[in-house]
C-alpha positions as CSV (number, residue, x, y, z in Angstrom):
1,M,-11.4,-3.6,-14.9
2,W,-13.3,-1.3,-16.6
3,N,-16.2,-2.3,-15.2
4,W,-14.9,-1.5,-11.5
5,F,-13.8,1.6,-12.9
6,H,-17.0,3.3,-14.6
7,K,-18.7,1.6,-11.3
8,L,-16.5,3.6,-8.9
9,G,-17.3,6.7,-10.7
10,A,-21.0,6.5,-10.2
11,P,-22.0,9.0,-7.3
12,R,-23.4,6.3,-5.4
13,S,-20.8,3.9,-5.7
14,F,-18.8,6.1,-4.5
15,F,-20.9,7.5,-1.9
16,E,-20.8,3.9,-0.4
17,I,-17.4,2.7,-0.5
18,S,-16.5,6.4,0.9
19,G,-18.4,6.1,3.9
20,R,-16.5,2.9,4.7
21,L,-13.8,4.4,4.1
22,L,-13.9,7.5,5.7
23,P,-14.3,6.4,9.8
24,W,-10.2,4.3,8.7
25,T,-8.7,7.0,7.2
26,G,-9.6,9.8,9.7
27,V,-7.9,7.7,12.3
28,I,-4.9,7.4,10.1
29,A,-4.8,11.0,9.8
30,V,-5.5,11.9,13.5
31,L,-2.4,9.1,14.1
32,L,-0.3,10.0,11.7
33,L,-0.6,13.9,12.2
34,V,-0.5,13.5,16.1
35,T,2.8,11.2,15.8
36,G,4.7,12.9,13.2
37,A,3.8,16.5,14.9
38,V,5.1,15.2,18.4
39,W,8.7,13.4,16.9
40,G,9.0,16.6,14.7
41,L,8.5,19.5,16.7
42,A,9.5,18.1,20.5
43,F,11.9,15.2,19.7
44,A,14.1,15.3,16.6
45,P,17.0,17.5,16.7
46,P,17.7,20.6,15.4
47,D,19.1,21.4,12.2
48,Y,22.9,21.9,12.5
49,Q,23.0,24.7,10.6
50,Q,19.3,26.5,10.6
51,G,18.5,25.4,14.4
52,N,15.1,24.5,15.8
53,S,14.0,27.3,13.2
54,A,14.4,24.6,10.4
55,R,11.4,22.4,12.9
56,I,8.9,24.6,10.6
57,M,9.7,21.6,7.6
58,Y,7.6,19.1,9.7
59,V,4.6,21.5,8.3
60,H,5.9,23.4,5.0
61,V,7.7,20.6,3.3
62,P,4.5,18.4,3.5
63,A,2.1,21.2,2.7
64,S,4.5,21.8,-0.4
65,I,4.2,18.3,-1.5
66,L,0.4,18.0,-1.1
67,A,0.0,21.3,-2.9
68,Q,1.4,20.2,-5.9
69,S,-0.1,16.4,-5.7
70,S,-4.0,18.0,-4.8
71,Y,-3.6,20.1,-8.8
72,L,-2.1,16.6,-10.5
73,M,-5.0,15.1,-8.9
74,M,-7.5,17.6,-10.3
75,A,-6.1,17.5,-13.2
76,G,-6.4,13.6,-13.3
77,A,-10.2,14.4,-12.8
78,A,-10.0,16.6,-15.6
79,V,-8.8,14.2,-18.1
80,V,-11.1,11.6,-16.6
81,F,-14.1,14.3,-17.0
82,M,-12.9,15.6,-20.5
83,V,-13.1,11.6,-21.8
84,W,-15.3,9.7,-20.3
85,R,-18.2,12.5,-19.1
86,M,-17.9,11.0,-15.4
87,K,-20.0,13.5,-12.8
88,L,-18.1,12.0,-10.6
89,A,-14.9,13.8,-12.0
90,D,-16.5,17.1,-12.1
91,I,-17.4,16.8,-7.9
92,A,-13.8,16.1,-7.4
93,I,-12.1,18.6,-9.0
94,Q,-14.8,21.2,-7.2
95,C,-14.0,19.5,-4.0
96,A,-10.8,19.8,-4.4
97,A,-9.9,22.8,-5.2
98,P,-10.6,25.0,-2.1
99,I,-8.6,21.8,0.1
100,G,-5.7,22.9,-2.5
101,A,-6.0,26.3,-1.9
102,S,-5.8,26.0,1.5
103,I,-3.1,23.7,1.6
104,T,-1.0,26.0,-0.8
105,F,-1.9,28.9,1.5
106,L,-0.5,27.1,4.1
107,A,2.5,26.4,2.2
108,L,3.4,29.9,1.5
109,V,3.2,31.0,5.0
110,T,4.8,28.5,6.7
111,G,7.7,29.3,3.8
112,A,7.5,32.6,5.2
113,I,8.0,32.2,8.9
114,W,10.9,29.4,7.7
115,G,12.5,32.5,5.4
116,K,12.2,35.4,7.8
117,P,15.6,33.7,10.0
118,T,16.9,31.5,7.2
119,W,16.9,34.4,4.2
120,G,16.9,37.9,6.7
121,T,13.0,38.3,4.7
122,W,9.4,37.2,4.7
123,W,9.1,37.2,0.7
124,V,11.7,37.3,-2.1
125,W,10.4,37.2,-6.0
126,D,12.2,33.5,-5.7
127,A,11.2,31.2,-9.0
128,R,9.8,28.5,-6.2
129,L,8.5,31.0,-4.5
130,T,6.6,32.9,-7.3
131,S,5.6,29.7,-9.2
132,T,3.8,28.2,-5.5
133,L,1.6,31.5,-5.5
134,V,0.8,30.8,-9.4
135,Q,-0.6,27.8,-8.0
136,L,-2.8,29.3,-5.2
137,F,-4.3,31.9,-8.1
138,L,-5.3,28.6,-10.0
139,F,-7.0,26.9,-7.3
140,I,-8.5,30.3,-6.5
141,G,-9.3,31.0,-10.3
142,V,-11.1,27.1,-10.9
143,I,-13.0,28.1,-7.2
144,A,-14.4,31.4,-9.1
145,L,-15.0,29.7,-12.5
146,R,-16.8,27.3,-11.1
147,S,-18.7,30.2,-8.9
148,A,-19.6,32.4,-11.9
149,M,-21.0,29.4,-13.7
150,E,-24.5,28.2,-13.1
151,N,-24.8,25.1,-15.9
152,R,-22.6,22.5,-14.3
153,E,-22.1,20.8,-17.7
154,S,-20.0,24.2,-19.4
155,A,-18.8,24.7,-16.1
156,G,-17.3,21.4,-15.9
157,R,-15.8,21.6,-19.3
158,A,-14.5,25.4,-18.6
159,V,-12.9,24.6,-15.2
160,S,-11.5,21.3,-16.8
161,V,-9.7,22.9,-19.4
162,L,-8.5,25.5,-16.9
163,V,-7.2,22.8,-14.3
164,L,-5.6,21.1,-17.6
165,V,-3.3,24.3,-19.3
166,G,-2.2,25.3,-15.0
167,V,-0.3,21.6,-15.1
168,V,2.7,23.0,-16.9
169,N,3.2,25.2,-13.5
170,I,3.6,22.0,-11.5
171,P,7.6,21.0,-13.2
172,V,8.1,24.8,-12.7
173,I,7.3,24.4,-9.2
174,K,10.0,20.8,-9.3
175,Y,12.2,21.9,-11.3
176,S,12.3,25.6,-10.2
177,V,15.8,25.8,-7.8
178,D,17.5,23.0,-10.7
179,W,16.8,25.6,-13.7
180,W,17.5,28.6,-12.5
181,F,19.3,30.6,-9.4
182,T,17.3,30.8,-6.2
183,L,17.6,31.6,-2.9
184,H,15.3,28.5,-2.5
185,Q,16.8,25.5,-1.1
186,S,17.3,22.3,-3.1
187,S,14.8,19.6,-1.8
188,S,16.3,17.4,0.9
189,F,13.4,15.0,1.2
190,S,12.2,12.8,-1.8
191,M,9.7,10.0,-1.4
192,T,11.5,7.7,-4.3
193,E,15.4,8.6,-3.3
194,K,17.3,7.8,-0.4
195,P,17.0,10.6,2.4
196,A,20.1,13.9,2.6
197,M,18.8,13.8,6.2
198,P,19.4,11.3,9.6
199,F,16.8,9.0,10.6
200,S,15.5,11.3,13.0
201,M,14.6,14.0,11.4
202,W,13.5,11.8,8.2
203,M,11.3,9.5,9.5
204,P,9.0,12.4,11.3
205,L,9.1,14.1,8.3
206,L,7.7,11.2,6.3
207,I,4.9,10.9,8.9
208,M,3.8,14.0,8.4
209,V,3.7,13.3,4.5
210,L,1.4,10.9,5.1
211,G,-0.4,12.1,7.4
212,Y,-1.5,14.9,5.1
213,Y,-2.4,13.0,2.6
214,A,-4.4,10.7,4.5
215,F,-6.3,13.8,6.1
216,F,-6.2,15.0,2.4
217,F,-8.4,12.4,1.3
218,T,-10.5,12.2,4.5
219,V,-11.9,15.9,4.0
220,W,-11.6,15.3,-0.2
221,M,-14.5,12.7,0.5
222,M,-16.7,13.9,3.1
223,R,-16.7,17.1,0.5
224,I,-18.1,15.1,-2.1
225,R,-20.4,13.3,-0.2
226,S,-21.9,16.4,0.4
227,E,-22.0,17.6,-3.0
228,I,-23.4,14.0,-4.1
229,L,-26.0,14.5,-1.5
230,V,-26.9,17.7,-3.6
231,R,-26.4,17.4,-6.9
232,E,-28.6,13.6,-6.5
233,S,-31.2,15.0,-3.8
234,R,-34.2,13.8,-6.0
235,T,-33.1,10.7,-6.7
236,R,-34.6,7.6,-4.8
237,W,-31.2,5.9,-3.1
238,V,-30.7,9.3,-1.7
239,Q,-34.0,9.9,-0.1
240,E,-33.8,6.4,1.4
241,W,-31.1,7.4,2.8
242,V,-31.6,10.4,4.1
243,A,-35.0,9.1,5.6
244,G,-32.9,6.0,7.2
245,R,-30.9,8.6,8.9
């Protein structure tokens, strides 16, 4: 198992494996996102309280879930880098941060659009909204810190520490609606619990969540592959790959 782990952590091995996976993840992402969006936005029934304005959840909820997951993936890569000093883990953090920041921004914007007809305001300093905004700043901080340091080894260590410190914000986001009185409603969708909504609303939401994850991994692998080519540009295998293109 450990041999497989270290082999996957080698830039060349990851480049070869991801090259075979990308066509599949890309197609799966498109199919899931199109299916979920059409089903949820056009055919799913309106919410009995919020009406058609609740359809924004098919964009907002998957973005919120993926925003937290992408940060946890960065944290896992940070642990790998700090313990085993794998270059690929450092690359994974660097490539995940802009995607995670974009998804978190999407979650905040769609949440504001949803909040206007629901709460009567675009923004409140609600515990979940505020902690999600903190997460966006953490993503931006990772990007800025990486850009500010020229030495990759030092930058990798500093970024990993920042990512791991920021993990404390994840349970705050998840449980804020239970710990404090907030305007934000409690979770009505979970990947591990019985859904609190009818199948005709829950299934397209699940498809959208899976589609977001497929999209994330597709873009993440593409960015990692590009960064590998930059960092390993002087190696023989990259030169041979470029020549073969």
